[in-house]
Structure formats: C-alpha cells, structure tokens
N, CA, C and O of each residue as an XYZ file, in Angstrom:
324
protein
N     144.405    272.415     92.868
C     144.019    273.774     93.095
C     145.500    274.467     93.359
O     145.987    274.156     94.446
N     146.002    275.030     92.841
C     147.332    275.928     93.808
C     147.136    277.367     93.273
O     147.067    277.511     92.052
N     147.047    278.373     94.030
C     146.425    279.490     94.607
C     147.615    280.149     95.566
O     147.865    279.802     96.721
N     148.308    281.221     94.772
C     149.242    282.019     95.248
C     149.315    283.086     94.925
O     149.527    283.548     93.804
N     149.068    283.812     96.330
C     148.833    285.480     96.716
C     149.749    286.052     97.713
O     149.914    285.539     98.819
N     150.543    287.478     97.179
C     151.270    288.165     98.645
C     150.117    288.880     99.049
O     149.270    289.543     98.450
N     150.404    288.425    100.754
C     149.474    289.328    101.792
C     150.333    289.929    102.543
O     151.391    289.329    102.730
N     150.167    291.107    103.112
C     150.542    291.850    104.280
C     150.290    291.713    105.719
O     149.110    291.591    106.050
N     150.908    291.713    106.348
C     150.611    291.509    107.716
C     150.380    293.317    108.295
O     150.957    294.354    107.968
N     149.293    293.033    109.247
C     148.770    294.513    109.808
C     149.884    294.741    111.219
O     150.536    293.781    111.630
N     149.965    295.796    111.715
C     151.021    296.318    112.628
C     150.298    294.832    113.807
O     151.237    294.178    114.260
N     149.163    294.405    114.193
C     148.627    293.638    115.029
C     149.307    291.838    114.589
O     149.105    290.896    115.356
N     149.978    291.701    113.447
C     150.264    290.510    112.847
C     148.844    289.324    112.302
O     148.723    288.123    112.061
N     148.060    290.440    112.315
C     146.704    290.071    111.200
C     146.975    290.001    109.858
O     147.700    290.802    109.268
N     146.254    288.804    109.215
C     146.284    289.187    107.775
C     144.992    288.759    107.244
O     144.076    288.417    107.993
N     144.903    288.768    106.092
C     143.481    288.302    104.969
C     143.702    287.676    103.729
O     144.167    288.044    102.650
N     143.206    286.554    104.212
C     143.150    285.673    103.110
C     142.081    285.994    101.938
O     140.859    285.840    101.929
N     143.103    286.574    100.796
C     141.654    286.805     99.435
C     140.857    285.528     99.588
O     140.957    284.385    100.033
N     139.705    286.636     98.759
C     138.525    285.836     98.926
C     138.465    284.500     98.227
O     138.023    283.462     98.719
N     139.073    284.691     96.762
C     138.609    283.228     96.365
C     139.540    282.287     97.136
O     139.024    281.186     97.324
N     140.621    282.410     97.569
C     141.423    281.551     99.097
C     140.551    281.109    100.289
O     140.663    280.165    101.071
N     139.897    281.826    100.203
C     138.415    281.189    101.493
C     137.869    280.785    101.067
O     137.520    279.704    101.542
N     137.244    281.235     99.748
C     136.169    280.093     98.873
C     136.859    278.785     99.257
O     136.715    278.179    100.319
N     137.585    278.469     98.282
C     138.539    277.133     97.997
C     138.630    276.430     98.875
O     138.589    275.205     98.761
N     138.867    277.443    100.634
C     139.179    276.547    101.310
C     138.195    276.459    102.416
O     138.324    276.134    103.596
N     137.050    276.884    101.622
C     135.738    276.757    102.796
C     135.650    277.481    104.070
O     134.944    277.083    104.997
N     136.323    278.476    104.115
C     136.189    279.230    105.862
C     135.442    280.698    105.248
O     135.380    281.267    104.159
N     135.036    280.878    106.348
C     134.374    282.054    106.523
C     134.371    282.664    107.817
O     134.704    282.022    108.814
N     133.954    284.074    107.876
C     134.059    285.180    108.754
C     133.339    284.372    110.271
O     132.171    284.038    110.471
N     134.516    284.247    111.141
C     134.378    283.726    112.213
C     134.487    281.876    112.686
O     134.422    281.316    113.781
N     134.655    281.416    111.437
C     135.481    280.378    111.266
C     136.696    280.295    111.882
O     137.467    281.217    111.615
N     137.229    279.146    112.904
C     138.519    278.814    113.186
C     139.462    277.638    111.983
O     139.067    276.673    111.328
N     140.683    278.228    112.103
C     141.622    277.559    111.611
C     142.888    277.085    112.234
O     143.302    277.793    113.152
N     143.657    275.926    111.892
C     144.851    275.956    112.880
C     145.928    276.287    112.371
O     146.035    276.114    111.157
N     146.994    276.827    113.069
C     148.368    277.528    112.159
C     149.365    276.581    112.467
O     149.556    276.685    113.679
N     150.081    275.731    112.008
C     150.905    275.343    112.090
C     152.090    275.651    111.616
O     152.098    276.016    110.441
N     153.481    275.602    112.386
C     154.447    276.406    111.981
C     155.539    275.361    111.318
O     156.369    275.059    112.176
N     155.803    274.689    109.995
C     156.591    273.394    109.542
C     157.761    273.759    108.857
O     157.843    273.970    107.647
N     158.871    273.839    109.878
C     160.154    274.254    109.099
C     160.032    275.502    108.470
O     159.382    276.036    109.368
N     160.150    276.356    107.649
C     160.040    277.436    107.426
C     158.291    278.100    107.016
O     157.858    279.252    106.992
N     157.784    277.059    106.801
C     156.392    277.499    106.339
C     155.122    277.296    107.210
O     154.886    276.238    107.795
N     154.177    278.595    107.258
C     153.034    278.110    107.612
C     151.641    277.843    107.206
O     150.921    278.676    106.656
N     151.215    276.330    107.583
C     150.429    276.218    106.972
C     149.490    276.182    108.193
O     149.685    275.946    109.385
N     148.144    276.578    107.295
C     146.474    276.578    107.944
C     145.607    275.229    107.197
O     145.617    274.725    106.074
N     145.014    275.016    108.229
C     143.992    274.137    108.175
C     142.535    274.157    108.748
O     142.397    274.934    109.693
N     141.751    273.666    108.480
C     140.369    273.828    109.174
C     140.160    272.780    110.107
O     140.202    271.556    109.985
N     139.886    273.653    111.225
C     139.818    272.640    112.611
C     139.608    271.324    112.190
O     140.451    270.457    112.419
N     138.396    271.051    111.501
C     137.521    269.453    111.411
C     138.970    268.768    110.526
O     139.447    267.676    110.837
N     139.432    269.491    109.588
C     140.165    268.775    108.992
C     141.792    268.089    110.187
O     142.453    267.054    110.276
N     141.758    269.166    110.720
C     142.851    268.939    111.911
C     142.821    267.722    112.814
O     143.722    267.015    113.266
N     141.205    267.693    112.962
C     140.877    267.043    114.266
C     141.008    265.346    113.254
O     141.801    264.530    113.725
N     140.393    265.019    112.219
C     140.539    264.245    111.006
C     142.109    263.592    110.939
O     142.498    262.424    110.956
N     142.752    264.750    110.865
C     144.234    263.851    111.016
C     144.815    263.594    111.886
O     145.582    262.649    111.704
N     144.820    264.190    113.209
C     145.220    263.409    114.168
C     144.294    262.795    115.319
O     144.619    262.558    116.483
N     142.984    262.588    114.660
C     142.352    261.547    115.616
C     142.796    260.382    115.645
O     143.006    259.918    114.525
N     143.043    259.663    116.570
C     143.411    258.208    116.935
C     144.797    258.263    117.158
O     145.122    257.230    117.743
N     145.837    259.054    116.945
C     147.416    259.486    117.559
C     147.509    258.938    118.983
O     148.412    258.104    119.042
N     147.016    259.083    119.906
C     147.096    258.728    121.396
C     146.317    257.416    121.915
O     145.986    257.112    123.061
N     146.093    256.595    120.431
C     145.492    255.194    121.028
C     146.319    254.380    121.527
O     147.312    254.127    120.845
N     146.204    253.874    122.554
C     146.754    252.775    123.595
C     148.274    253.459    124.241
O     149.154    252.783    124.774
N     148.309    254.862    124.049
C     149.194    255.680    125.106
C     148.979    255.530    126.400
O     149.923    255.613    127.186
N     147.681    255.280    126.829
C     147.338    254.760    128.312
C     147.277    253.331    128.508
O     147.332    252.816    129.625
N     147.176    252.759    127.548
C     146.614    250.996    127.513
C     146.212    250.569    126.378
O     145.972    251.303    125.419
N     146.095    249.250    126.389
C     145.801    248.794    124.924
C     144.043    248.443    125.785
O     143.307    248.056    124.878
N     143.570    248.458    126.595
C     142.367    247.985    126.853
C     141.739    248.939    128.031
O     142.362    249.821    128.622
N     140.499    248.605    128.224
C     139.784    249.322    129.320
C     140.137    249.155    130.728
O     139.805    249.961    131.597
N     141.031    247.758    131.004
C     141.418    247.325    132.348
C     142.862    248.358    132.202
O     142.996    249.421    132.809
N     143.418    248.029    131.681
C     144.771    248.889    131.418
C     144.557    250.194    131.380
O     145.533    250.729    131.907
N     144.061    250.706    131.154
C     143.617    252.463    131.093
C     142.989    252.655    132.244
O     143.695    253.475    132.832
N     142.155    252.410    132.867
C     141.567    251.985    134.602
C     142.682    252.128    135.356
O     142.931    253.150    135.995
N     143.588    250.853    135.308
C     144.504    251.141    136.228
C     145.716    252.255    136.236
O     146.382    252.525    137.236
N     145.902    252.930    134.767
C     146.548    254.288    134.702
C     146.065    254.808    135.330
O     146.590    255.081    136.410
N     144.905    255.202    135.046
C     144.267    256.318    135.585
C     144.115    256.288    137.293
O     144.141    257.272    138.032
N     143.929    254.682    137.736
C     144.330    254.806    139.744
C     145.271    255.118    140.121
O     145.468    255.681    141.198
N     146.237    254.750    139.129
C     147.549    255.278    139.927
C     148.424    257.101    139.373
O     149.273    257.924    139.716
N     147.718    256.884    138.652
C     147.867    258.488    138.555
C     146.941    259.448    139.935
O     147.363    260.364    140.641
N     145.977    258.976    139.919
C     145.208    259.789    141.268
C     145.726    259.430    142.781
O     145.822    260.121    143.795
N     146.044    257.930    142.476
C     147.415    257.906    143.761
C     148.518    258.743    144.107
O     148.972    259.168    145.170
N     148.900    258.889    142.565
C     149.969    259.962    142.784
C     149.435    261.395    143.171
O     150.176    261.923    144.000
N     148.487    262.079    142.848
C     148.265    263.047    143.227
C     147.685    263.288    144.748
O     147.194    264.394    144.975
N     147.721    262.149    145.969
C     147.204    262.171    147.088
C     148.039    262.139    147.987
O     147.680    262.155    149.165
C-alpha cells in the first residue's frame, strides 16, 4: 500500500506523521525509528526492521572463527598499551 501526504516541518525540524501512516507503519508515541538519507530521499524504518536488515553485515570482519577473533582482540589490546 502506498500512502502519500504532504507534511510540514516545524521551526525545530519536527514533523508529524499522519495517523493512517503511523497505523500502517506500526509505530506510536515514544517509538524510535531510524531515519536514513538515501540520495534525495529520507527513508524511515522501525528500529526492529533496521536491526533485522543489518544483522550479519559484519560477520567475519574481525576473523572467521573464535581463534581469529581472539587474536584480533589481543593485537588491538597490545596496540593500546
């Protein structure tokens, strides 16, 4: 479903999402959302969906197994001493 509405920014840069959008998006007062600037668009995502989408991105970044990760951590600790 696509919903398009014109919203206005306040002096503080705040905006109000229309009720129908909040309901469809599944967010309410006090919920956190992630705002991402993509080229010329601002994309809002729930923090849960963002976490799911980014889960696993850094697998292997510090090693392929526990031994390699431990070795990496040890080298970093030594560099700080």
